[in-house]
C-alpha positions, -999 to +999 in steps of 0.1 A: -201+131-391-174+134-418-143+112-415-115+129-394-138+157-380-146+140-348-140+163-318-117+151-290-135+170-263-144+163-227-180+172-217-180+208-205-198+228-179-221+219-149-214+195-121-196+162-128-221+135-135-221+103-115-203+074-134-229+050-148-223+013-147-219-008-177-253-022-174-269+013-172-249+026-201-255-005-223-284+008-244-264+039-253-233+018-260-252-005-284-267+025-300-233+043-307-218+010-319-246+004-343-243+041-357-206+042-359-197+006-368-165+001-347-160-004-310-129-003-289-129-013-252-101-007-226-105-025-193-088-014-160-089-043-138-091-031-101-099-065-085-073-057-059-094-029-044-120-055-034-101-059-001-112-023+009-148-033+011-140-063+030-120-044+057-135-009+056-171-013+041-190-004+011-186+035+013-148+033+015-146+010-015-170+033-035-147+062-027-117+044-038-132+033-070-146+068-077-111+083-072-097+058-096-123+066-122-115+103-117-078+096-123-086+075-155-107+104-169-079+129-160-053+107-178-072+101-211-101+126-211-084+147-238-082+116-261-119+108-259-148+122-281-181+135-267-196+102-275-171+079-258-177+064-224-160+059-191-181+035-170-179+013-139-179-024-146-207-048-143-221-056-108-198-075-088-167-066-109-141-041-097-131-027-131-134+005-152-143+004-187-134+028-215-155+025-247-146+044-278-166+044-311-152+051-345-160+044-382-149+010-392-124+022-419-105+044-396-073+022-397-054+046-376-079+037-347-068+001-346-031+006-355-024+037-334-053+052-313-065+022-293-029+011-285-019+046-275-049+049-253-039+018-235-004+029-232-014+062-218-033+046-191-005+021-182+021+049-180-002+074-163-013+050-137+023+039-132+032+076-126+002+088-106-014+056-093+006+056-062-022+068-041-049+045-055-067+030-025-053+057-001-058+059+029-070+023+031-041+005+014-005+012+023+007+001-010-012+009-042-022-024-059-012-035-094-038-025-119-037-046-151-051-031-183-063-049-216-080-039-247-104-054-273-122-042-304-151-052-326-165-043-361-202-042-364-216-074-380-254-069-387-258-107-388-248-109-351-266-094-321-251-062-311-250-071-274-231-103-283-204-082-301-201-058-272-197-087-248-171-104-271-150-072-272-153-069-235-142-105-230-112-099-252-101-069-232-106-088-199-086-117-212-058-095-221-058-079-187-058-113-169-029-124-192-010-092-182-017-099-146-004-135-148+027-124-166+033-096-140+027-120-111+052-145-126+077-116-130+072-107-094+077-142-082+110-145-100+121-112-085+111-119-049+124-155-051+158-143-063+159-116-037+154-140-009+177-166-022+205-140-028+198-121+005+194-088-014+179-069+015+196-042+035+186-020+064+185+017+072+178+031+106+155+059+116+162+077+150+138+077+178+143+108+199+136+119+235+111+147+231+123+168+259+161+164+256+159+159+218+187+133+221+186+099+203+170+071+224+171+044+198+169+034+161+143+014+142+157-009+116+137-006+082+142-030+054+149-020+018+152-040-014+177-033-041+178+003-052+162+013-084+139-018-085+102-024-080+110-041-047+130-012-030+102+000-007+092-022+023+056-020+013+064-035-022+087-060-006+063-075+019+032-072-004+050-093-030+064-117-005+028-122+009+014-128-027+041-154-035+040-171-001+075-161+008+065-138+038+082-160+065+114-162+045+116-124+039+108-116+075+137-139+086+160-121+060+150-086+072+156-095+109+190-108+101+198-077+081+184-054+108+209-070+134+238-072+111+236-035+102+234-025+139+268-036+148+278+001+150+248+010+171+258+039+193+263+030+230+232+032+250+209+034+220+181+009+218+175-011+185+138-015+175+134-046+152+102-053+133+090-089+137+059-109+129+041-131+152+056-161+133+091-151+144+088-175+172+089-205+147+121-193+132+149-216+146+175-189+143+154-166+165+150-192+194+169-187+226+204-201+221+207-192+184+194-157+190+218-150+218+248-162+197+235-138+169+234-109+193+268-116+206+282-116+171+265-081+166+278-069+199+242-066+214+224-077+245+188-086+247+183-056+269+194-034+238+166-048+215+130-040+213+108-062+190+080-043+172+048-061+162+022-044+142-012-039+158-028-050+125-010-083+128-019-087+164-056-080+168-066-112+149-052-133+177-042-118+210-030-152+223-003-155+196+011-120+204+011-128+242+030-160+235+056-141+215+057-113+241+062-137+270+088-158+253+111-129+244+105-110+276+119-139+295+150-137+274+153-099+283+138-083+252+112-056+253+081-054+231+065-025+212+030-024+196+035-007+163+009+012+142-014+018+172-045+036+159-044+021+124-069-006+133-104-006+148-094-023+181-066+000+192-074+005+228-085-031+232-051-041+217-032-020+240-050-032+271-049-069+261-012-070+251+004-047+276+035-038+255+065-019+268+062+007+242+032+019+222+040+035+188+013+058+178+005+057+140+014+089+121-023+095+113-028+107+148+005+127+150+005+146+117-007+182+124-013+175+160-003+211+169-034+224+152-058+196+160-074+196+196-091+163+188-058+146+181-044+160+213-072+146+234-068+112+217-031+111+227-039+123+263-063+094+266-037+070+252-011+084+276-034+077+306-039+042+294-001+037+289+006+050+325-018+023+338+001-005+321+037+009+326+041+015+289+058+044+271+045+062+239+065+068+208+048+091+183+055+082+147+057+105+117+069+137+132+076+163+104+076+197+122+090+214+153+055+225+161+044+189+163+074+180+185+068+210+209+031+199+212+041+164+221+063+179+249+034+198+263+012+166+263+039+147+281+047+121+252+082+109+260+095+099+225+090+108+189+102+095+155+101+109+119+119+128+093+121+158+114+152+141+129+166+129+095+157+103+069+166+066+076+202+059+069+227+030+074+247+029+107+277+012+092+299+031+067+306+000+046+268-004+036 
């Protein structure tokens, strides 16, 4: 093919072909490399998606990887020729490989095209990668990208040269990952030391009267940073072994911001099972903190996520019993998000059961979801618990909850989370 005449076309027509693995495509890769003379490799390291297979199984992991491959193709497909490849990584590796073949004297390929291809993926995944891993992961994982290149040397085995280019790309991706992890550590460490967390409050409303019953305190990092969202905050803190410190900081912020809590309203405060080990949240110190915030134990409900409880029911019960004796109430959050939901509810006997939004969204048009909530309502009656339905977006959903007898609802239907204090 004459220099400069290479088409930048995506394959047309027919059904989309299944993505081959690197091993399956290797014979064609070596053939094109030999014919063309230059090879470029871009690696998308998706190692963070491995947790999906561990928690949800092989099929869920395959779907997540397929979705990511489709996104990669969509982002750079117009830049690829008909002979270029997008393939899955070698067996056991969570990665996507983009392989491009050019003539060795196409200087623009090395100086401009390969860097631009890598940059397009970095920027595109940054913009559109927020749902990578959805619905299995609450926070899209960081995806590191690296590139490598090789010129065909007939004195060296072609497989060896392909492997060397692939190693170069992986090494660059791993270096980028280490640099990014170091940057995240500096960010979260500084945030914790400087206390740069504030709280906003989302109303919880009585379904029948549509009056505010309470507010859930939600932590936020600094505006305009990578750590603004609670998912990013806690994922980074977990990665950097600062989860306990961040949890303490968020609880302090949630209480401090609730000094202007309307009279009669409940404060729902997210806590982790390790809260019981925080000296500032033991009996005497906690009571002093509440007095400073003009709150009583009976005003506060501690929320503990179902996902954090099902691993060890005994720890949850220890936390529940300790704080109940002090006058606090307990909510089981995200009910329905894990495999052991009904077991968790029966084992833990919380005062409130907060139903995950996945079972509430569109409930007005879904008889199956309605039956699930009826069943959960029956269980809650047996253990003297009350249900709060999360993620309400429409009046139709609210009206359906009323007909089902669900007492409380929470969601953006009642307004976005906001500070309670005017000076925040």
